C-alpha positions as CSV (number, residue, x, y, z in Angstrom):
1,M,-4.6,181.1,40.8
2,N,-5.2,177.4,40.9
3,D,-4.0,176.1,37.5
4,Y,-6.0,172.9,37.8
5,K,-9.3,174.8,38.2
6,F,-8.4,177.2,35.4
7,S,-7.8,174.2,33.2
8,N,-11.3,173.0,34.0
9,L,-12.7,176.4,33.0
10,I,-10.9,176.2,29.6
11,D,-12.4,172.7,29.1
12,Y,-15.9,173.9,29.8
13,I,-15.5,176.7,27.4
14,L,-14.0,174.6,24.6
15,K,-16.6,171.8,25.1
16,L,-19.3,174.1,23.8
17,K,-17.7,173.9,20.4
18,T,-18.6,170.2,20.3
19,I,-22.1,170.3,21.7
20,K,-24.6,170.5,18.8
21,R,-27.9,172.4,19.2
22,T,-30.3,169.5,19.6
23,G,-33.4,171.3,18.2
24,W,-31.8,171.6,14.8
25,I,-30.9,168.0,14.7
26,S,-34.0,166.5,16.2
27,K,-36.7,168.9,14.8
28,A,-35.2,170.4,11.7
29,K,-33.2,167.3,10.6
30,I,-30.0,169.2,10.2
31,L,-27.2,166.8,10.6
32,K,-24.4,169.3,10.6
33,A,-26.1,171.7,13.0
34,E,-24.4,174.6,14.6
35,S,-22.8,174.1,18.0
36,V,-23.7,175.9,21.2
37,A,-20.5,177.9,20.8
38,D,-21.5,178.9,17.2
39,H,-24.9,180.1,18.6
40,S,-23.2,182.0,21.5
41,Y,-20.8,183.8,19.1
42,S,-23.7,184.9,16.8
43,L,-25.7,186.0,19.8
44,T,-22.8,188.0,21.2
45,A,-22.1,189.8,17.9
46,L,-25.8,190.7,17.5
47,S,-26.1,191.8,21.1
48,M,-22.9,193.9,20.9
49,V,-24.4,196.0,18.0
50,F,-27.9,196.3,19.5
51,S,-26.6,197.1,23.0
52,D,-24.6,200.0,21.6
53,L,-27.6,201.1,19.5
54,L,-29.9,201.1,22.5
55,G,-27.3,202.7,24.9
56,L,-27.0,199.7,27.3
57,D,-24.0,198.4,29.1
58,T,-22.5,196.5,26.1
59,E,-19.6,194.9,28.1
60,K,-22.2,193.4,30.5
61,V,-24.4,192.3,27.6
62,M,-21.6,190.5,25.9
63,K,-20.6,188.7,29.1
64,L,-24.2,187.7,29.6
65,C,-24.2,186.3,26.1
66,I,-21.0,184.3,26.6
67,I,-22.2,182.7,29.9
68,H,-25.9,182.3,29.0
69,D,-25.4,178.7,27.7
70,L,-22.1,177.9,29.5
71,A,-23.9,175.4,31.8
72,E,-24.6,173.3,28.7
73,S,-20.9,172.3,28.7
74,I,-21.9,170.1,31.7
75,I,-25.7,169.4,31.3
76,G,-25.9,169.4,27.4
77,D,-28.5,171.1,25.3
78,Y,-32.0,170.3,26.2
79,M,-35.1,171.1,24.1
80,P,-37.9,172.8,26.1
81,E,-40.1,169.7,26.0
82,E,-37.4,167.3,27.3
83,I,-37.4,168.5,30.9
84,S,-39.4,170.9,33.0
85,V,-38.4,174.6,33.3
86,L,-37.7,174.0,37.0
87,E,-35.5,171.0,36.4
88,K,-33.6,172.8,33.7
89,H,-33.1,175.8,36.0
90,T,-31.8,173.6,38.8
91,K,-29.4,171.7,36.5
92,E,-28.1,175.0,35.0
93,D,-27.7,176.6,38.5
94,N,-25.8,173.5,39.8
95,A,-23.6,173.4,36.6
96,M,-22.9,177.1,36.8
97,K,-21.8,176.7,40.5
98,V,-19.3,174.1,39.3
99,I,-18.1,176.2,36.4
100,I,-17.8,179.4,38.3
101,S,-15.8,177.7,41.0
102,S,-13.2,177.1,38.3
103,F,-12.9,180.8,37.6
104,P,-10.0,182.6,39.3
105,S,-11.3,183.7,42.7
106,K,-10.6,187.3,41.9
107,I,-13.5,187.3,39.3
108,A,-15.7,184.4,40.4
109,I,-18.0,186.6,42.3
110,L,-18.5,188.9,39.3
111,Y,-19.6,186.0,37.1
112,S,-21.7,184.5,39.9
113,E,-23.6,187.9,40.1
114,L,-23.9,188.0,36.3
115,W,-25.4,184.5,36.3
116,K,-27.8,185.5,39.0
117,E,-28.8,188.6,37.1
118,Y,-29.4,186.5,34.0
119,T,-31.6,184.1,35.9
120,L,-33.6,186.8,37.6
121,N,-34.4,188.4,34.2
122,Q,-35.0,191.9,35.5
123,T,-32.5,194.2,33.8
124,K,-32.6,195.8,30.3
125,E,-29.4,194.0,29.5
126,V,-30.8,190.6,30.3
127,H,-34.0,191.4,28.4
128,L,-32.0,192.3,25.3
129,V,-30.0,189.0,25.5
130,K,-33.1,186.9,25.9
131,Q,-34.9,188.7,23.1
132,L,-31.9,188.4,20.8
133,D,-31.5,184.7,21.7
134,K,-35.0,184.2,20.1
135,I,-34.1,186.3,17.1
136,E,-30.8,184.6,16.6
137,M,-32.7,181.3,16.4
138,F,-35.0,182.7,13.8
139,L,-32.0,184.1,11.8
140,Q,-30.2,180.7,12.0
141,A,-33.4,178.9,10.8
142,N,-33.6,181.4,7.9
143,Q,-30.0,180.7,7.1
144,Y,-30.6,176.9,7.0
145,F,-33.6,177.5,4.8
146,R,-31.5,179.6,2.4
147,N,-28.9,176.8,2.3
148,G,-31.6,174.4,1.1
149,Y,-32.9,172.7,4.2
150,S,-36.6,171.8,4.4
151,F,-39.1,174.5,5.1
152,E,-41.4,171.8,6.5
153,F,-38.9,171.1,9.3
154,L,-37.7,174.7,9.8
155,S,-41.2,176.3,9.8
156,Q,-41.6,176.0,13.6
157,F,-38.3,178.1,14.0
158,L,-39.4,180.6,11.4
159,K,-42.5,181.7,13.3
160,V,-40.8,183.6,16.1
161,S,-42.2,187.0,15.1
162,G,-45.7,185.7,15.5
163,N,-45.2,186.0,19.2
164,I,-44.1,189.7,19.2
165,E,-47.5,191.4,19.6
166,G,-48.1,192.0,23.2
167,S,-44.7,190.6,24.2
168,D,-41.8,192.3,25.9
169,F,-39.7,192.6,22.7
170,H,-38.0,196.0,22.5
171,P,-39.9,198.0,19.8
172,T,-36.7,198.3,17.7
173,L,-36.1,194.6,17.8
174,A,-39.8,193.8,17.1
175,N,-39.7,196.0,14.0
176,I,-36.5,194.4,12.7
177,L,-37.9,190.9,13.3
178,K,-41.2,191.8,11.5
179,H,-39.2,193.1,8.6
180,L,-37.1,189.9,8.5
181,D,-40.1,187.7,8.8
182,K,-41.8,189.4,5.7
183,N,-38.6,188.9,3.7
184,S,-38.0,185.2,4.6
């Protein structure tokens, strides 16, 4: 194993702890916003429970959660309106190639395949991660609101469940989100 490359991987992972989620800062005016690593941890914990509940491959789900925003250690955290979807995909793919090249060669192919699976968005595991990614944002907004931050600025993040009808949300997740939305 190339120690220099592995050191790079560690740097990419640790950097996510210092990258703040820009939407919270820019749109919700939260100065001490969560980091990308904070978000990834919450998403992973939620996904672990729901994956087990739904009988999916929980180890794969957790790995997908951990790598889903790893490219942000290189490109930063963009809000949807800052760059086009195509440009974001290109930047993320290029960053992930760099990051995955720092993985030990024995497992680099595995993580390259996981990233490809995530970007293709065709498996139940990826669908769960992407759905819970939206739900985690709603839950974090709700947490900020309960901590005294402005509803005016958070309201756009507290409307996630309005997009459930006719969407691809798993029925169990949709019911939970509807329940949470009623209680917020």
